[in-house]
C-alpha positions in Angstrom: -10.0 -13.2 -11.1 -8.8 -13.9 -14.9 -6.2 -16.3 -15.8 -3.7 -13.2 -16.4 -4.2 -11.2 -13.6 -3.6 -14.7 -11.4 0.1 -14.7 -13.9 0.9 -10.8 -13.2 -0.1 -11.3 -9.3 2.2 -14.1 -9.5 4.8 -12.8 -11.2 4.6 -9.5 -8.8 5.1 -11.8 -5.7 8.3 -13.8 -7.3 9.4 -9.9 -8.2 9.6 -10.1 -4.4 11.4 -13.2 -4.0 8.3 -14.3 -2.2 6.8 -17.6 -2.5 3.3 -17.5 -4.2 1.3 -19.5 -1.4 -2.5 -19.4 -2.2 -3.3 -16.7 0.5 -0.5 -14.1 -1.4 -1.4 -14.8 -4.5 -5.1 -14.0 -3.4 -4.1 -11.2 -1.8 -2.0 -10.0 -5.2 -4.5 -11.0 -7.2 -7.2 -8.7 -4.7 -4.6 -5.4 -5.0 -3.1 -5.7 -8.3 -5.3 -8.0 -10.5 -6.6 -5.7 -13.4 -3.2 -3.1 -13.1 -4.1 -0.2 -10.7 -3.0 1.2 -8.0 -4.8 0.6 -4.4 -4.0 2.2 -1.3 -6.0 -0.2 1.1 -5.6 -0.9 4.6 -5.6 -4.4 5.9 -9.4 -4.0 7.5 -10.3 -2.9 3.8 -8.7 -6.0 2.0 -10.0 -8.7 4.1 -13.6 -7.9 3.2 -13.0 -7.8 -0.3 -11.7 -11.4 -0.3 -14.8 -11.9 1.8 -17.2 -10.3 -0.6 -14.6 -12.7 -3.0 -16.1 -15.4 -1.4 -12.9 -16.3 -0.5 -11.7 -17.2 3.1 -8.5 -15.9 4.5 -7.6 -14.5 8.8 -7.3 -10.7 9.0 -4.2 -12.1 11.1 -3.5 -13.5 7.6 -4.3 -10.1 5.8 -2.3 -8.6 7.9 0.9 -10.8 7.8 0.8 -10.6 4.1 0.7 -7.1 3.6 3.9 -6.7 6.3 5.4 -9.4 4.3 4.7 -7.2 1.1 6.0 -4.2 2.6 8.9 -6.0 3.7 9.8 -7.4 -0.2 9.3 -4.1 -1.4 6.2 -4.6 -3.5 4.3 -2.0 -1.1 4.7 0.6 0.8 3.2 1.9 3.8 1.8 5.3 4.7 1.0 5.8 8.7 -1.8 8.2 9.3 -2.5 10.0 12.8 0.6 7.5 14.1 -1.8 4.5 14.2 -3.8 4.2 11.2 -2.0 2.1 8.4 -2.8 2.1 4.9 -0.3 -0.2 2.0 0.3 1.5 -1.4 1.1 -0.4 -4.3 2.7 2.5 -5.9 6.3 1.9 -5.3 7.4 5.7 -6.6 7.9 8.9 -4.3 4.8 10.7 -4.5 2.7 12.4 -1.6 -1.2 11.5 -0.6 -4.2 13.3 0.2 -6.0 11.7 3.1 -10.0 12.7 3.9 -10.8 13.2 7.0 -14.4 13.0 6.5 -14.4 9.3 4.5 -10.8 7.9 5.8 -9.5 7.5 2.3 -6.1 8.1 1.5 -5.1 8.9 -2.6 -2.5 10.0 -4.5 -1.4 13.6 -4.6 0.1 14.6 -8.0 4.1 14.6 -7.3 5.3 17.0 -10.4 3.4 19.7 -8.1 5.1 18.6 -4.6 8.0 21.6 -4.2 10.6 20.7 -1.6 13.2 23.2 -1.9 15.0 22.3 1.6 14.8 20.3 4.8 15.8 20.9 8.3 19.7 19.7 9.2 19.6 16.2 10.4 20.7 15.3 13.6 24.1 14.1 14.1 24.7 10.1 13.1 20.9 10.2 11.2 20.5 9.8 7.6 17.7 10.0 5.8 15.6 7.1 4.9 12.3 9.3 3.5 10.4 12.4 3.6 6.8 11.1 3.6 3.9 13.7 2.7 0.1 13.8 3.5 -2.3 16.4 2.9 -5.3 16.2 5.4 -8.4 17.7 3.8 -11.5 17.9 4.4 -14.9 18.6 2.9 -15.6 22.4 2.7 
């Protein structure tokens, strides 16, 4: 990675109030170092670490992704109730989930129109609405 990517990663961690440990800085560089948004699983980020020649345990990757989410740097999107993807794009937007490849991609937010939601149960407040549109190739 470049010096700029490292600086951007450390700034990103600082925005979330996270101390830039070696592992966090490495994972942050892989996630945001080129300025592009990412949808990753813990396993795919772990593979990227290995491909970079660095060493971080899969448990550290899971824990660090959770810390990034807790710090408001990423959001978790759950598909099928068990598979978690982590998204560096924090703006509200829907997703396409490609069932045949298991990839999650952004869907155009400006094309989504939600005109109403069901009445909420008494004593509940709306936290968030996640929209995942499941696709398969025809």
